[in-house]
A tleap script that builds the chain and sets N, CA, C and O, in Angstrom:
source leaprc.protein.ff14SB
mol = sequence {
  NMET ILE LYS ASP LEU VAL GLN ILE GLU ASP
  PHE GLU LYS LEU GLU ILE ARG VAL GLY ARG
  VAL VAL ASP ILE GLN ARG PHE PRO GLU GLY
  ARG TYR SER THR HIE ILE LEU MET ILE ASP
  PHE GLY GLU GLU LEU GLY ILE LYS LYS SER
  LEU ALA LYS LEU ALA PRO ASN TYR ASP GLY
  PRO GLU LEU LEU GLY SER LEU VAL LEU ALA
  VAL VAL ASN PHE PRO THR ARG GLN ILE GLY
  LYS HIE LEU SER GLN VAL LEU THR LEU GLY
  VAL PRO ASP LYS ASP GLY ASN VAL VAL LEU
  LEU ARG PRO ASP ASN ASP VAL GLY LEU GLY
  SER ARG VAL CPHE
}
set mol.1.N position { -11.591 16.368 -1.687 }
set mol.1.CA position { -11.176 17.885 -2.161 }
set mol.1.C position { -9.480 17.798 -2.127 }
set mol.1.O position { -8.793 17.400 -1.186 }
set mol.2.N position { -9.141 18.168 -3.110 }
set mol.2.CA position { -7.758 18.809 -2.862 }
set mol.2.C position { -7.256 19.778 -2.863 }
set mol.2.O position { -7.546 20.574 -3.756 }
set mol.3.N position { -6.387 20.094 -1.969 }
set mol.3.CA position { -6.425 21.418 -0.976 }
set mol.3.C position { -5.239 22.427 -2.022 }
set mol.3.O position { -5.545 23.505 -2.532 }
set mol.4.N position { -4.084 21.849 -2.134 }
set mol.4.CA position { -3.856 22.738 -3.145 }
set mol.4.C position { -2.456 21.809 -3.775 }
set mol.4.O position { -1.719 21.032 -3.169 }
set mol.5.N position { -2.438 22.299 -5.419 }
set mol.5.CA position { -1.679 21.389 -5.922 }
set mol.5.C position { 0.101 21.773 -5.641 }
set mol.5.O position { 0.457 22.951 -5.625 }
set mol.6.N position { 1.087 20.659 -5.438 }
set mol.6.CA position { 2.461 21.141 -5.412 }
set mol.6.C position { 3.276 20.459 -6.602 }
set mol.6.O position { 2.936 19.586 -7.401 }
set mol.7.N position { 4.323 21.074 -6.460 }
set mol.7.CA position { 5.264 20.467 -7.286 }
set mol.7.C position { 6.047 19.337 -7.135 }
set mol.7.O position { 6.412 19.130 -5.978 }
set mol.8.N position { 6.431 18.498 -8.028 }
set mol.8.CA position { 7.431 17.256 -7.793 }
set mol.8.C position { 8.747 17.480 -6.953 }
set mol.8.O position { 9.465 16.574 -6.531 }
set mol.9.N position { 8.971 18.994 -6.759 }
set mol.9.CA position { 10.318 19.180 -6.043 }
set mol.9.C position { 9.904 19.197 -4.590 }
set mol.9.O position { 10.733 19.046 -3.693 }
set mol.10.N position { 8.339 19.419 -4.315 }
set mol.10.CA position { 7.651 19.541 -2.763 }
set mol.10.C position { 7.989 18.085 -2.295 }
set mol.10.O position { 8.853 17.788 -1.469 }
set mol.11.N position { 7.026 17.092 -3.074 }
set mol.11.CA position { 7.173 15.987 -2.811 }
set mol.11.C position { 9.002 15.428 -2.429 }
set mol.11.O position { 9.313 14.766 -1.439 }
set mol.12.N position { 9.530 15.695 -3.015 }
set mol.12.CA position { 10.783 15.263 -3.174 }
set mol.12.C position { 11.623 15.398 -2.330 }
set mol.12.O position { 12.685 14.777 -2.283 }
set mol.13.N position { 11.041 16.669 -1.162 }
set mol.13.CA position { 11.328 17.151 0.290 }
set mol.13.C position { 11.198 16.206 1.243 }
set mol.13.O position { 12.144 15.859 1.950 }
set mol.14.N position { 9.904 15.674 1.342 }
set mol.14.CA position { 10.073 14.752 2.296 }
set mol.14.C position { 10.653 13.325 2.213 }
set mol.14.O position { 10.617 12.550 1.258 }
set mol.15.N position { 11.233 13.147 3.524 }
set mol.15.CA position { 11.854 11.709 3.595 }
set mol.15.C position { 10.889 10.512 4.236 }
set mol.15.O position { 10.844 10.037 5.371 }
set mol.16.N position { 10.190 10.249 3.108 }
set mol.16.CA position { 9.502 8.880 3.765 }
set mol.16.C position { 10.165 7.653 3.437 }
set mol.16.O position { 10.601 7.370 2.321 }
set mol.17.N position { 10.225 6.849 4.592 }
set mol.17.CA position { 11.200 5.998 4.717 }
set mol.17.C position { 10.225 4.662 5.480 }
set mol.17.O position { 9.127 4.872 5.996 }
set mol.18.N position { 10.946 3.180 5.410 }
set mol.18.CA position { 10.213 2.200 5.505 }
set mol.18.C position { 10.993 2.037 6.829 }
set mol.18.O position { 12.176 2.363 6.928 }
set mol.19.N position { 10.216 1.477 7.915 }
set mol.19.CA position { 11.107 1.008 9.205 }
set mol.19.C position { 10.087 0.221 9.581 }
set mol.19.O position { 8.901 0.195 9.252 }
set mol.20.N position { 11.085 -0.759 10.719 }
set mol.20.CA position { 10.547 -2.068 11.389 }
set mol.20.C position { 10.245 -1.839 12.516 }
set mol.20.O position { 11.167 -1.515 13.266 }
set mol.21.N position { 8.959 -1.909 13.032 }
set mol.21.CA position { 8.621 -1.851 14.762 }
set mol.21.C position { 9.404 -2.733 15.434 }
set mol.21.O position { 9.539 -3.825 14.884 }
set mol.22.N position { 10.085 -2.527 16.707 }
set mol.22.CA position { 11.216 -3.362 17.628 }
set mol.22.C position { 10.256 -3.225 19.099 }
set mol.22.O position { 10.191 -4.045 20.014 }
set mol.23.N position { 9.592 -1.973 18.979 }
set mol.23.CA position { 9.103 -2.023 20.207 }
set mol.23.C position { 7.839 -0.881 20.395 }
set mol.23.O position { 7.709 0.239 19.901 }
set mol.24.N position { 7.046 -1.587 21.241 }
set mol.24.CA position { 5.715 -0.842 21.234 }
set mol.24.C position { 5.257 -0.708 22.873 }
set mol.24.O position { 5.405 -1.585 23.723 }
set mol.25.N position { 4.771 0.392 23.033 }
set mol.25.CA position { 4.241 0.386 24.209 }
set mol.25.C position { 2.817 1.289 24.456 }
set mol.25.O position { 2.557 2.249 23.731 }
set mol.26.N position { 2.260 1.021 25.153 }
set mol.26.CA position { 0.723 1.857 25.576 }
set mol.26.C position { 1.300 3.273 26.074 }
set mol.26.O position { 2.126 3.434 26.973 }
set mol.27.N position { 0.856 3.985 25.512 }
set mol.27.CA position { 0.714 5.402 26.076 }
set mol.27.C position { -0.579 6.027 26.652 }
set mol.27.O position { -1.109 7.055 26.229 }
set mol.28.N position { -1.137 5.032 27.981 }
set mol.28.CA position { -2.604 5.693 28.281 }
set mol.28.C position { -2.867 7.096 28.521 }
set mol.28.O position { -3.914 7.641 28.171 }
set mol.29.N position { -1.787 7.759 29.200 }
set mol.29.CA position { -1.873 9.343 29.300 }
set mol.29.C position { -1.776 10.374 28.442 }
set mol.29.O position { -1.832 11.580 28.682 }
set mol.30.N position { -1.577 9.623 27.094 }
set mol.30.CA position { -1.541 10.513 26.092 }
set mol.30.C position { -3.272 10.880 25.485 }
set mol.30.O position { -4.176 10.056 25.352 }
set mol.31.N position { -3.324 12.312 25.211 }
set mol.31.CA position { -4.298 12.991 24.846 }
set mol.31.C position { -4.462 12.417 23.482 }
set mol.31.O position { -5.263 11.484 23.537 }
set mol.32.N position { -4.024 12.611 22.323 }
set mol.32.CA position { -4.286 12.422 20.881 }
set mol.32.C position { -3.469 10.652 20.434 }
set mol.32.O position { -3.779 9.722 19.691 }
set mol.33.N position { -2.283 10.963 21.427 }
set mol.33.CA position { -1.374 9.406 21.080 }
set mol.33.C position { -1.790 8.213 21.822 }
set mol.33.O position { -1.807 8.299 23.049 }
set mol.34.N position { -2.101 7.204 21.309 }
set mol.34.CA position { -2.131 5.604 22.246 }
set mol.34.C position { -1.293 4.720 22.493 }
set mol.34.O position { -1.436 3.729 23.209 }
set mol.35.N position { 0.047 5.217 21.619 }
set mol.35.CA position { 1.295 4.165 21.522 }
set mol.35.C position { 2.480 4.741 21.172 }
set mol.35.O position { 2.751 5.615 20.348 }
set mol.36.N position { 3.220 4.030 22.024 }
set mol.36.CA position { 4.675 4.574 21.701 }
set mol.36.C position { 5.996 3.223 20.659 }
set mol.36.O position { 6.625 2.217 20.989 }
set mol.37.N position { 5.887 3.729 19.849 }
set mol.37.CA position { 6.695 2.770 19.022 }
set mol.37.C position { 8.340 3.308 18.842 }
set mol.37.O position { 8.785 4.453 18.912 }
set mol.38.N position { 8.885 2.301 18.641 }
set mol.38.CA position { 10.259 2.385 18.057 }
set mol.38.C position { 10.816 1.583 17.204 }
set mol.38.O position { 11.004 0.370 17.293 }
set mol.39.N position { 11.215 2.718 15.906 }
set mol.39.CA position { 10.921 1.758 14.639 }
set mol.39.C position { 12.343 1.716 14.068 }
set mol.39.O position { 12.789 2.821 13.761 }
set mol.40.N position { 12.922 0.954 13.920 }
set mol.40.CA position { 14.244 0.727 13.122 }
set mol.40.C position { 14.085 1.045 11.843 }
set mol.40.O position { 13.318 0.398 11.130 }
set mol.41.N position { 14.777 2.064 11.397 }
set mol.41.CA position { 15.105 2.249 9.949 }
set mol.41.C position { 16.328 2.029 9.238 }
set mol.41.O position { 16.752 2.734 8.322 }
set mol.42.N position { 16.927 0.895 9.768 }
set mol.42.CA position { 17.963 0.650 9.573 }
set mol.42.C position { 19.379 1.104 9.725 }
set mol.42.O position { 19.511 2.017 10.540 }
set mol.43.N position { 20.346 0.735 9.204 }
set mol.43.CA position { 21.876 1.422 9.660 }
set mol.43.C position { 22.076 3.181 9.307 }
set mol.43.O position { 22.700 3.867 10.116 }
set mol.44.N position { 21.546 3.747 8.162 }
set mol.44.CA position { 21.888 4.629 8.294 }
set mol.44.C position { 21.187 5.424 9.359 }
set mol.44.O position { 21.857 6.099 10.140 }
set mol.45.N position { 19.838 5.382 9.439 }
set mol.45.CA position { 18.915 6.073 10.132 }
set mol.45.C position { 18.945 5.567 12.042 }
set mol.45.O position { 18.896 6.251 13.064 }
set mol.46.N position { 19.019 4.464 11.867 }
set mol.46.CA position { 18.663 3.734 13.224 }
set mol.46.C position { 17.195 3.663 13.737 }
set mol.46.O position { 16.129 3.616 13.124 }
set mol.47.N position { 17.487 3.670 15.042 }
set mol.47.CA position { 15.981 3.785 15.672 }
set mol.47.C position { 15.557 5.035 16.084 }
set mol.47.O position { 16.263 5.851 16.676 }
set mol.48.N position { 14.212 5.204 15.716 }
set mol.48.CA position { 13.397 6.476 16.024 }
set mol.48.C position { 12.333 6.354 17.080 }
set mol.48.O position { 11.916 5.216 16.865 }
set mol.49.N position { 11.772 6.741 17.897 }
set mol.49.CA position { 10.603 7.022 18.269 }
set mol.49.C position { 9.769 7.887 17.593 }
set mol.49.O position { 10.043 8.966 17.068 }
set mol.50.N position { 8.529 7.187 17.675 }
set mol.50.CA position { 7.103 7.645 17.064 }
set mol.50.C position { 5.933 7.474 17.887 }
set mol.50.O position { 5.575 6.314 18.094 }
set mol.51.N position { 5.105 8.654 18.521 }
set mol.51.CA position { 4.098 8.818 19.284 }
set mol.51.C position { 2.490 8.485 17.969 }
set mol.51.O position { 2.364 9.105 16.913 }
set mol.52.N position { 1.662 7.568 18.392 }
set mol.52.CA position { 1.035 7.548 17.178 }
set mol.52.C position { -0.505 7.205 17.955 }
set mol.52.O position { -0.392 6.566 19.001 }
set mol.53.N position { -1.479 7.458 17.665 }
set mol.53.CA position { -2.910 7.124 17.757 }
set mol.53.C position { -3.248 5.809 16.950 }
set mol.53.O position { -3.784 5.878 15.844 }
set mol.54.N position { -2.926 4.656 17.521 }
set mol.54.CA position { -3.504 3.355 16.975 }
set mol.54.C position { -4.690 2.515 17.460 }
set mol.54.O position { -5.164 1.637 16.740 }
set mol.55.N position { -5.237 2.823 18.855 }
set mol.55.CA position { -6.439 2.613 19.440 }
set mol.55.C position { -7.564 3.018 18.447 }
set mol.55.O position { -7.388 3.977 17.696 }
set mol.56.N position { -8.538 2.412 18.435 }
set mol.56.CA position { -8.977 1.168 19.004 }
set mol.56.C position { -8.417 0.042 17.696 }
set mol.56.O position { -8.818 -1.113 17.841 }
set mol.57.N position { -7.668 0.273 16.647 }
set mol.57.CA position { -7.392 -0.483 15.627 }
set mol.57.C position { -6.354 -1.507 15.994 }
set mol.57.O position { -6.534 -2.697 15.733 }
set mol.58.N position { -5.196 -1.038 16.637 }
set mol.58.CA position { -4.483 -1.675 16.831 }
set mol.58.C position { -4.012 -2.175 18.922 }
set mol.58.O position { -3.784 -1.314 19.772 }
set mol.59.N position { -4.005 -3.295 19.119 }
set mol.59.CA position { -4.023 -3.141 20.353 }
set mol.59.C position { -2.148 -2.722 20.950 }
set mol.59.O position { -1.810 -2.167 21.996 }
set mol.60.N position { -1.321 -3.217 19.884 }
set mol.60.CA position { -0.289 -2.897 19.839 }
set mol.60.C position { 0.834 -3.971 19.786 }
set mol.60.O position { 1.818 -3.757 19.079 }
set mol.61.N position { 0.702 -5.363 20.658 }
set mol.61.CA position { 1.846 -6.409 20.029 }
set mol.61.C position { 1.523 -6.953 18.869 }
set mol.61.O position { 2.525 -7.156 18.185 }
set mol.62.N position { 0.654 -7.233 18.431 }
set mol.62.CA position { 0.485 -7.262 16.958 }
set mol.62.C position { 1.119 -6.649 15.679 }
set mol.62.O position { 1.108 -6.989 14.496 }
set mol.63.N position { 1.745 -5.488 16.447 }
set mol.63.CA position { 2.438 -4.770 15.697 }
set mol.63.C position { 4.355 -4.803 15.557 }
set mol.63.O position { 5.125 -4.162 14.841 }
set mol.64.N position { 4.535 -5.658 16.401 }
set mol.64.CA position { 5.605 -5.902 16.626 }
set mol.64.C position { 6.056 -6.516 15.599 }
set mol.64.O position { 5.331 -7.449 15.254 }
set mol.65.N position { 7.257 -6.307 14.782 }
set mol.65.CA position { 7.856 -6.745 13.692 }
set mol.65.C position { 7.478 -6.385 12.388 }
set mol.65.O position { 7.878 -6.915 11.351 }
set mol.66.N position { 6.439 -5.166 12.529 }
set mol.66.CA position { 5.800 -5.465 11.196 }
set mol.66.C position { 6.517 -4.031 10.739 }
set mol.66.O position { 7.005 -3.214 11.520 }
set mol.67.N position { 6.462 -3.918 9.248 }
set mol.67.CA position { 7.012 -2.874 8.166 }
set mol.67.C position { 5.826 -1.384 8.420 }
set mol.67.O position { 4.660 -1.421 8.027 }
set mol.68.N position { 6.294 -0.465 8.964 }
set mol.68.CA position { 5.708 1.178 8.347 }
set mol.68.C position { 6.405 1.754 7.854 }
set mol.68.O position { 7.583 1.447 7.675 }
set mol.69.N position { 5.553 3.305 7.303 }
set mol.69.CA position { 5.655 3.845 6.528 }
set mol.69.C position { 6.331 5.330 7.438 }
set mol.69.O position { 5.947 5.116 8.588 }
set mol.70.N position { 6.882 6.264 7.449 }
set mol.70.CA position { 6.983 7.193 8.267 }
set mol.70.C position { 8.007 8.259 7.570 }
set mol.70.O position { 8.967 8.028 6.835 }
set mol.71.N position { 7.389 9.738 8.130 }
set mol.71.CA position { 8.351 10.785 7.608 }
set mol.71.C position { 8.979 10.892 8.939 }
set mol.71.O position { 8.554 10.847 10.094 }
set mol.72.N position { 10.405 11.085 8.256 }
set mol.72.CA position { 11.283 10.917 8.667 }
set mol.72.C position { 11.938 12.183 9.063 }
set mol.72.O position { 12.507 12.327 10.145 }
set mol.73.N position { 11.840 13.113 8.138 }
set mol.73.CA position { 12.680 14.369 8.170 }
set mol.73.C position { 11.536 15.858 8.534 }
set mol.73.O position { 11.475 16.937 7.943 }
set mol.74.N position { 10.884 15.441 9.516 }
set mol.74.CA position { 9.952 16.898 10.183 }
set mol.74.C position { 10.681 17.079 11.492 }
set mol.74.O position { 11.206 16.186 12.158 }
set mol.75.N position { 10.628 18.512 11.790 }
set mol.75.CA position { 10.990 18.291 13.179 }
set mol.75.C position { 10.795 17.658 14.607 }
set mol.75.O position { 9.684 17.997 15.016 }
set mol.76.N position { 11.547 16.755 15.653 }
set mol.76.CA position { 11.087 16.218 16.656 }
set mol.76.C position { 9.955 17.071 17.079 }
set mol.76.O position { 9.904 18.284 16.875 }
set mol.77.N position { 8.991 16.323 17.719 }
set mol.77.CA position { 7.466 17.043 18.349 }
set mol.77.C position { 7.466 16.543 19.935 }
set mol.77.O position { 7.598 15.403 20.378 }
set mol.78.N position { 7.300 17.612 20.523 }
set mol.78.CA position { 6.944 17.205 22.052 }
set mol.78.C position { 5.956 16.588 22.078 }
set mol.78.O position { 5.281 16.995 21.132 }
set mol.79.N position { 5.348 15.697 22.689 }
set mol.79.CA position { 4.029 14.955 23.066 }
set mol.79.C position { 4.100 14.746 24.446 }
set mol.79.O position { 5.087 14.113 24.822 }
set mol.80.N position { 3.313 15.112 25.287 }
set mol.80.CA position { 3.879 15.184 26.249 }
set mol.80.C position { 4.897 15.034 27.371 }
set mol.80.O position { 5.042 16.127 27.919 }
set mol.81.N position { 5.575 14.187 27.858 }
set mol.81.CA position { 6.960 14.286 28.208 }
set mol.81.C position { 7.672 13.540 27.556 }
set mol.81.O position { 8.847 13.479 27.919 }
set mol.82.N position { 7.185 12.589 26.202 }
set mol.82.CA position { 8.359 12.207 25.266 }
set mol.82.C position { 8.313 13.023 23.782 }
set mol.82.O position { 7.407 13.751 23.377 }
set mol.83.N position { 9.427 12.711 23.184 }
set mol.83.CA position { 9.841 13.589 21.850 }
set mol.83.C position { 9.453 12.636 20.665 }
set mol.83.O position { 10.032 11.569 20.460 }
set mol.84.N position { 8.545 13.062 19.998 }
set mol.84.CA position { 8.253 12.014 18.755 }
set mol.84.C position { 9.310 12.404 17.741 }
set mol.84.O position { 9.465 13.571 17.383 }
set mol.85.N position { 9.870 11.615 17.391 }
set mol.85.CA position { 11.055 11.825 15.870 }
set mol.85.C position { 10.438 11.645 14.647 }
set mol.85.O position { 10.723 12.243 13.609 }
set mol.86.N position { 9.720 10.938 14.772 }
set mol.86.CA position { 9.193 10.720 13.190 }
set mol.86.C position { 7.516 10.716 13.280 }
set mol.86.O position { 6.821 10.546 14.282 }
set mol.87.N position { 7.071 10.978 11.787 }
set mol.87.CA position { 5.583 10.887 11.780 }
set mol.87.C position { 5.590 9.443 11.312 }
set mol.87.O position { 6.280 9.150 10.335 }
set mol.88.N position { 4.840 8.479 11.968 }
set mol.88.CA position { 4.121 7.402 11.174 }
set mol.88.C position { 3.248 7.421 10.491 }
set mol.88.O position { 2.244 7.764 11.115 }
set mol.89.N position { 2.944 7.111 8.869 }
set mol.89.CA position { 1.954 7.485 8.305 }
set mol.89.C position { 0.900 6.569 8.501 }
set mol.89.O position { 1.230 5.469 8.944 }
set mol.90.N position { -0.563 6.820 8.218 }
set mol.90.CA position { -1.959 6.023 8.312 }
set mol.90.C position { -2.629 7.127 7.446 }
set mol.90.O position { -2.251 8.252 7.117 }
set mol.91.N position { -4.291 6.072 7.071 }
set mol.91.CA position { -4.885 6.860 6.783 }
set mol.91.C position { -6.327 6.451 7.839 }
set mol.91.O position { -6.231 5.734 8.835 }
set mol.92.N position { -7.710 7.126 7.320 }
set mol.92.CA position { -8.783 6.926 8.570 }
set mol.92.C position { -9.419 5.738 7.888 }
set mol.92.O position { -9.361 5.567 6.670 }
set mol.93.N position { -10.085 4.851 8.807 }
set mol.93.CA position { -10.793 4.209 8.334 }
set mol.93.C position { -12.279 4.759 8.126 }
set mol.93.O position { -12.419 5.960 7.891 }
set mol.94.N position { -13.535 3.813 8.215 }
set mol.94.CA position { -14.418 4.577 7.791 }
set mol.94.C position { -15.401 5.203 9.514 }
set mol.94.O position { -16.570 5.589 9.500 }
set mol.95.N position { -14.745 5.148 10.456 }
set mol.95.CA position { -15.005 5.364 11.796 }
set mol.95.C position { -14.086 6.755 12.131 }
set mol.95.O position { -14.439 7.678 12.864 }
set mol.96.N position { -12.817 6.641 11.392 }
set mol.96.CA position { -12.004 8.058 11.388 }
set mol.96.C position { -10.657 7.175 12.325 }
set mol.96.O position { -9.577 7.762 12.402 }
set mol.97.N position { -10.771 6.097 12.846 }
set mol.97.CA position { -9.717 5.487 13.452 }
set mol.97.C position { -8.422 4.986 12.367 }
set mol.97.O position { -8.629 4.487 11.260 }
set mol.98.N position { -7.336 5.193 12.841 }
set mol.98.CA position { -5.914 5.003 12.049 }
set mol.98.C position { -5.865 3.774 11.711 }
set mol.98.O position { -6.268 2.929 12.511 }
set mol.99.N position { -5.356 3.394 10.435 }
set mol.99.CA position { -4.975 2.363 9.820 }
set mol.99.C position { -3.976 2.709 9.312 }
set mol.99.O position { -3.963 3.720 8.611 }
set mol.100.N position { -2.777 1.903 9.544 }
set mol.100.CA position { -1.184 2.104 9.016 }
set mol.100.C position { -1.127 1.965 7.819 }
set mol.100.O position { -1.786 1.187 7.130 }
set mol.101.N position { -0.070 2.961 7.385 }
set mol.101.CA position { 0.294 2.510 5.683 }
set mol.101.C position { 1.434 1.732 5.800 }
set mol.101.O position { 2.462 2.251 6.236 }
set mol.102.N position { 1.402 0.247 5.387 }
set mol.102.CA position { 2.558 -0.926 5.527 }
set mol.102.C position { 2.768 -1.648 4.138 }
set mol.102.O position { 1.805 -2.197 3.602 }
set mol.103.N position { 4.266 -1.655 3.431 }
set mol.103.CA position { 4.221 -2.647 2.693 }
set mol.103.C position { 3.944 -3.592 2.672 }
set mol.103.O position { 4.411 -4.210 3.629 }
set mol.104.N position { 3.139 -4.382 1.796 }
set mol.104.CA position { 3.082 -5.925 1.480 }
set mol.104.C position { 3.952 -6.806 1.129 }
set mol.104.O position { 3.758 -8.021 1.110 }
set mol.105.N position { 5.049 -6.181 0.807 }
set mol.105.CA position { 6.007 -7.202 0.845 }
set mol.105.C position { 7.428 -6.894 1.606 }
set mol.105.O position { 7.406 -5.823 2.211 }
set mol.106.N position { 8.508 -7.535 1.683 }
set mol.106.CA position { 9.603 -7.437 2.849 }
set mol.106.C position { 10.551 -6.458 1.566 }
set mol.106.O position { 11.005 -6.796 0.473 }
set mol.107.N position { 10.564 -5.387 2.175 }
set mol.107.CA position { 11.874 -4.416 1.880 }
set mol.107.C position { 12.793 -3.845 2.568 }
set mol.107.O position { 12.531 -3.707 3.763 }
set mol.108.N position { 13.913 -3.420 2.159 }
set mol.108.CA position { 14.933 -2.784 2.947 }
set mol.108.C position { 14.643 -1.836 3.809 }
set mol.108.O position { 14.021 -0.881 3.343 }
set mol.109.N position { 15.044 -1.800 5.507 }
set mol.109.CA position { 14.964 -1.227 6.092 }
set mol.109.C position { 15.507 0.529 5.743 }
set mol.109.O position { 16.458 0.563 4.963 }
set mol.110.N position { 15.112 1.630 6.130 }
set mol.110.CA position { 14.952 2.631 5.382 }
set mol.110.C position { 15.101 2.969 3.891 }
set mol.110.O position { 16.009 3.687 3.472 }
set mol.111.N position { 14.134 2.398 3.095 }
set mol.111.CA position { 13.931 2.199 1.908 }
set mol.111.C position { 12.987 3.666 1.742 }
set mol.111.O position { 12.079 4.066 2.471 }
set mol.112.N position { 13.578 4.302 0.477 }
set mol.112.CA position { 12.487 5.787 0.145 }
set mol.112.C position { 11.443 5.467 -0.382 }
set mol.112.O position { 11.452 4.452 -1.078 }
set mol.113.N position { 10.322 6.158 -0.235 }
set mol.113.CA position { 9.212 6.325 -0.837 }
set mol.113.C position { 9.391 6.875 -1.977 }
set mol.113.O position { 9.411 8.084 -1.751 }
set mol.114.N position { 9.579 6.632 -3.434 }
set mol.114.CA position { 9.230 7.296 -4.570 }
set mol.114.C position { 8.213 7.276 -5.241 }
set mol.114.O position { 8.123 7.977 -6.249 }
savepdb mol mol.pdb
quit
């Protein structure tokens, strides 16, 4: 079910960018997040931190070097003792666990989704 229709201008406000996972750590004390990702969005934006619920689909190390999509213009969010700077995007699988949205070709870091 679609909640509300939005105008193209609403979508254009979102900065969804491509980044490369350059570091990933387990976050066992997290209630909703299971991993801390450091994502490189290229020269313009640099490296940003994202806390994400990746278990059980991802153990972590296999994501190192992969491209991901993230919203980079949401306010920073406090999650435990960490600040999550970007929202890494995913969709639920049949069990409700996260499957990351990832480009299937190599594209430039910081490229904007349109």
